[in-house]
N, C-alpha and C positions, 0 to 999 in steps of 0.2 A: 725352667726359664731358659730361653734360647741364648746361645752364645753369639756375640757380635764380633766379627772379624773385619778389620779395615785392611783393604788391599791397597798398598801405597808404594810409591817411589816417585820422588820429585822429578826424575829424569823421564822424559817422554819416550815413547817408542820401545818400551821394554816388555810389552805384553801384559801390562797391568789389567786393562779392560778385558782383553781376551781371556786372561786367567779367571777373572771374576765371573764372567758370563759362563764359561765352560765348567768351572767348579760348581756354580749354582745349578746348572743343568744336570751335571753328573750326580750331584747329591740328591736332587729331586728325583732322578731316575731310580735311586736306591730307596725311595719311599720316604725320604725326609722332607720336612716342611721347611722351605727355604724362601727367604725374602732378599732380593737384591736392592740396595738403596743406591741410586745413581747420584753421587755428589759431584760429578764432573760436569761443568757447564757445556762441554762439547757433546754430552749426551750420547756418546758412542755405545755405552752399555745398554742404553734404552733401545737404540736401533738394533743392536746385536741380539736383543731378546725379542725382536719382532714387533716392537711398539713404536708408534709414531712419535718422534721427538718434538713435534710441533703441537702435541696435545696441550690443551689449555690448563689442565689441572695436574700437578705433580709435586715433587719434593720441595720446590720453592714455596708452594702454598702451605706445605706442612711446616716449613721453617718460619713461616709468617703466622702460624697458629692454627691452621686447619687440622682436623683430626687425621692422623696418619692413615687409619683404615680407609678413610674416604678417598684417598689418593692411590691406594694399592690397585695395580692392574694384574689380573691373573693371566698367565700364559702357560703353554704346555711345558715350558722349560723351568717354571718356577714363578713366584710372584715378584713384582717389581714396583718400587717407588720411582717412577720415571723422572728424568730431568727434561727441562725445556729451556728455551732461550732466556727466560726470566731469571734463571739461576745465576747467570753471569753477573747480575747486579746484587746478588745476595751478600757478597763480601762487604760491600760498602754499607748496606743496610744493617748488617749484623754488628758493625763497629759500635753503634750506639745502643745496642740491645742489652738489657740487664743480663748479667751472667752469660755474656755472648759466646763463651767457649762451650756452653752446655746446652745450647738450643736444640741440637740434633739429639743428644742423649735424652732430653725430656720428651722430645717428639716421638722417639722410638719406644719409650717406656710403656706406652699404651698398647703396643703390638708385640712386644718382646716375648711374652708368654705364649703367643700363638705359633711361634716358629722354633725349630730346632737350631737353625743358623740364620743370622742376618749378615750378609756380605756387603760391605760398603766399598764402592768403586770411588776412589779418591782422585782429585785433580792432580795433574803432574806439577805440583808446586807445594810449598810449605806455608800456604796462606791460611786464612781463617776457616775456610771450608774443610781443609785438611785437619786443622787443629780440632775442629768440632768432631770430625770423624774419629780422631785419636782419643778424644775425651769420652766418646760414646762406646769405644771398643773395649772388649776384653783382651784382645790380642791383635797382632799386626802380621800380615803375610806380605813379604817383600819379594816381588819378581825382579830378577837381575839378569840383564842381557849379557850373553857371553861374547862381549866385544871389548875393544880397547879401553873405552871410557866407562866400563862397567862399575869400577870402584870409585870413579869420580863422583863426588856428591854424596856417597853413602855415609861418609863421616858426618856430614851435615844432617842427614836423615836420622841417624842414630842419636845425634846430639838433641835433635828435636823430640824424638821419642823419650829420651831420658828426662828432658825438661818437663814434658807433659807428665811423665811418671812422678817426678819429684814434687810438682806443684799443683797438678790438676787431676790426675787419674793414677793413683798409686797401684792399681791392679793391672794396668796394661802390661802385657808381655809380648815378646816376639814369638809369634806362632811358628814361623819358619821362613826360610829363604828358598826361593824357587829359581833354578837356572833355566832361562828361556833362550830360544833361538840358538840352541846348542847344535854344533856341527861336529859330529864324531870323526869326520875326515881330517879335521885340522888340529895340529898340535896346539895352536893358539887357544882354541876353545877349551882344551884340556888344561892349559896353563892358567887361564882365567878362572876356571872352575876350582882349581887347586888353591889359588889365592883367596877366592871367596870362602872356601871351606876353612882356611886359616883364620880369616877375618870373623867368621861366625861358627866357631867350633860346636858341633853337635846340633846345629840349627838348619843345615842345608838338607833339603829333601833328597832322597835317593833317586827319585825319578827326575829326569830332565825333559824339557819341552823342546822338540826339534824344530829346525826351520822347516816350514811346510807351506806349499802353495795352497793346500786345502784350508789351513788355518787362516790364511790371508783372504781367501775367497768367501768363507762362510758369512761374515757380517753383511756382505752385499745381498745375501739371500735372507737376511733377517733371522738367522739361526746360529746357535753355537756349532762348532765343528763336530762335537760329539753327536749332534743330531743330523747335521748337514751331510757328513760322510763318516758314519760310525766305524767303518773299516780302515780309515786312514791312520797313519802313524801318529798324527797329532791328536786325533780322537782317543786313541789307545793310551797315549801319554797322559791326557787329562783324566781319563777314567782311573789310571793308576795313581794319579795325584789324589783323587777323591778317596781312594782306598787308604793311602798313606796318611792323608789328612785325618780321616776318621780314627785310625789307629793311634794317632797322637793326642786325641782329645782328652 
């Protein structure tokens, strides 16, 4: 049975979607069966996997009861349950749903056995779509930007994960913390990294994701950077992340 990993941080711009897309592609390149579930109404992961985010059928329909397999799109980078504009209204609609926190978990149960990993790209918030993702997940991967406000809000995220663990999903654990936008030239990046390692002892990945023009460019070409420019520093870092991720499983 596949492992479900929610990639989340309620702070935007930390490399959450970029990490989800590139980890999915890097794992797929290693011969693993990977499904990316795009739970962010912005649908950036969908675009980053080369799929039209205006597609009529996607994860919103799955949350409404459609079979998950019917919405899966196959790409060279891995399979994806795409998001579209309709997902932005899902939070309101889920409020009145029976067992509203478990809608995604139930939806993914029909396809979980078909994949080695299901990666969920969560919205940059702590609302119901994120709670659904945490309830469906076996573990949580947290990208953290190496900048001044990196630790701001992390306490809230950890509190939310603990609450879900206590009352909704006892099995969810922190998979790991990934330092993103790391600049080796600055003392400040190293100081932030040191503080995060204190905050998450033993959970921070050894690999760091550098600031990279290639990483920023790749989504506009509808491809992960590991495919767009395989020789770039960013691509190499994400391949190393995939290796470390697999060693921790």
